[in-house]
ROSE-912601 format. One line per 4 residues: their letters; for each residue x, y, z of C-alpha. Coordinates in nm, 2 decimals. Layout:
A> X,Y,Z ~ ...
! end
This chain:
MQKI> 1.28,0.98,-5.93 ~ 0.96,0.84,-6.08 ~ 1.14,0.81,-6.42 ~ 1.43,0.61,-6.26
ILMV> 1.18,0.38,-6.09 ~ 0.99,0.33,-6.41 ~ 1.31,0.26,-6.61 ~ 1.43,0.00,-6.35
TGLL> 1.09,-0.16,-6.34 ~ 1.08,-0.18,-6.72 ~ 1.44,-0.33,-6.73 ~ 1.35,-0.60,-6.47
FSLN> 1.03,-0.68,-6.65 ~ 1.21,-0.72,-6.99 ~ 1.48,-0.95,-6.82 ~ 1.20,-1.16,-6.67
IFAQ> 1.03,-1.20,-7.01 ~ 1.37,-1.30,-7.17 ~ 1.44,-1.56,-6.90 ~ 1.10,-1.72,-6.95
TTHD> 1.14,-1.76,-7.33 ~ 1.50,-1.89,-7.35 ~ 1.40,-2.26,-7.37 ~ 1.07,-2.20,-7.55
KILG> 1.22,-2.25,-7.89 ~ 1.10,-2.61,-7.85 ~ 0.74,-2.49,-7.85 ~ 0.54,-2.54,-8.16
KWTN> 0.48,-2.80,-8.42 ~ 0.74,-3.05,-8.54 ~ 0.73,-3.32,-8.81 ~ 0.94,-3.64,-8.84
EDKT> 1.17,-3.72,-9.12 ~ 0.91,-3.89,-9.34 ~ 0.65,-3.63,-9.26 ~ 0.40,-3.90,-9.13
RIIE> 0.36,-3.75,-8.78 ~ 0.33,-3.40,-8.64 ~ 0.38,-3.33,-8.27 ~ 0.32,-3.01,-8.09
FVKS> 0.53,-2.91,-7.79 ~ 0.34,-2.72,-7.52 ~ 0.45,-2.59,-7.18 ~ 0.32,-2.79,-6.88
GDAY> 0.43,-2.61,-6.56 ~ 0.81,-2.60,-6.57 ~ 0.83,-2.89,-6.83 ~ 0.72,-2.96,-7.19
DAII> 0.48,-3.21,-7.33 ~ 0.44,-3.32,-7.70 ~ 0.09,-3.39,-7.82 ~ 0.03,-3.58,-8.14
RKAE> -0.15,-3.36,-8.39 ~ -0.12,-3.57,-8.71 ~ -0.05,-3.94,-8.75 ~ -0.11,-4.23,-8.99
DNSI> -0.33,-4.38,-8.72 ~ -0.60,-4.12,-8.63 ~ -0.68,-4.30,-8.30 ~ -0.36,-4.16,-8.15
VGKK> -0.41,-3.80,-8.25 ~ -0.45,-3.58,-7.94 ~ -0.25,-3.82,-7.72 ~ 0.07,-3.72,-7.55
QITA> 0.38,-3.86,-7.71 ~ 0.63,-3.71,-7.47 ~ 0.57,-3.58,-7.11 ~ 0.77,-3.40,-6.85
LKAT> 1.07,-3.30,-7.07 ~ 1.27,-3.04,-6.87 ~ 1.51,-2.78,-6.99 ~ 1.87,-2.85,-6.88
GTTS> 2.04,-2.58,-7.09 ~ 1.95,-2.33,-7.36 ~ 1.92,-2.61,-7.62 ~ 1.90,-2.93,-7.42
FADG> 1.62,-3.11,-7.24 ~ 1.61,-3.42,-7.03 ~ 1.41,-3.64,-6.79 ~ 1.12,-3.68,-7.03
TLHI> 0.91,-3.98,-7.09 ~ 0.83,-4.10,-7.44 ~ 0.50,-4.29,-7.47 ~ 0.50,-4.58,-7.72
IKKG> 0.12,-4.58,-7.74 ~ 0.06,-4.88,-7.96 ~ 0.28,-5.11,-7.74 ~ 0.17,-4.96,-7.41
KTAK> 0.53,-4.89,-7.31 ~ 0.74,-4.59,-7.21 ~ 1.10,-4.50,-7.25 ~ 1.32,-4.22,-7.11
CTAS> 1.39,-3.94,-7.35 ~ 1.61,-3.64,-7.40 ~ 1.61,-3.38,-7.67 ~ 1.84,-3.12,-7.81
LSGD> 1.78,-2.83,-8.05 ~ 2.01,-2.75,-8.34 ~ 1.94,-2.40,-8.45 ~ 1.57,-2.30,-8.46
TMLY> 1.45,-2.57,-8.69 ~ 1.61,-2.91,-8.60 ~ 1.52,-3.12,-8.29 ~ 1.69,-3.45,-8.20
IKAS> 1.49,-3.67,-7.97 ~ 1.67,-3.97,-7.81 ~ 1.47,-4.24,-7.65 ~ 1.63,-4.50,-7.43
HGMM> 1.49,-4.82,-7.29 ~ 1.74,-5.05,-7.11 ~ 2.04,-5.09,-7.33 ~ 1.86,-4.98,-7.65
SKTL> 1.84,-4.62,-7.77 ~ 1.72,-4.45,-8.08 ~ 1.75,-4.09,-8.20 ~ 1.49,-3.93,-8.43
TWTK> 1.53,-3.61,-8.62 ~ 1.23,-3.36,-8.62 ~ 1.19,-3.04,-8.83 ~ 1.00,-2.74,-8.71
L> 0.70,-2.64,-8.91
! end
């Protein structure tokens, strides 16, 4: 009986670990297309934030580029806020993973939108 309880507990624990890491492929450091900026996605509660780790302007290193990005599927994220630090503005953003190494971040402000491609380091 103890073996059965132990096996069921182990199975439930392993399923819980898998469920927690499904969306976590976004975690880690990413670089933009021209390799001038590195951001690092970190978990913040049930959402994700991106912190600038390298930039041409050192005064923005350590600041949050993206906040409150929430997983909406296994490879998609929405409801985030992109911080345009130099201009003091924000834009709504979404993100989608392509495989384990490509990330597309789409920022929208009013009628304007732009999609940037990031590569995992």
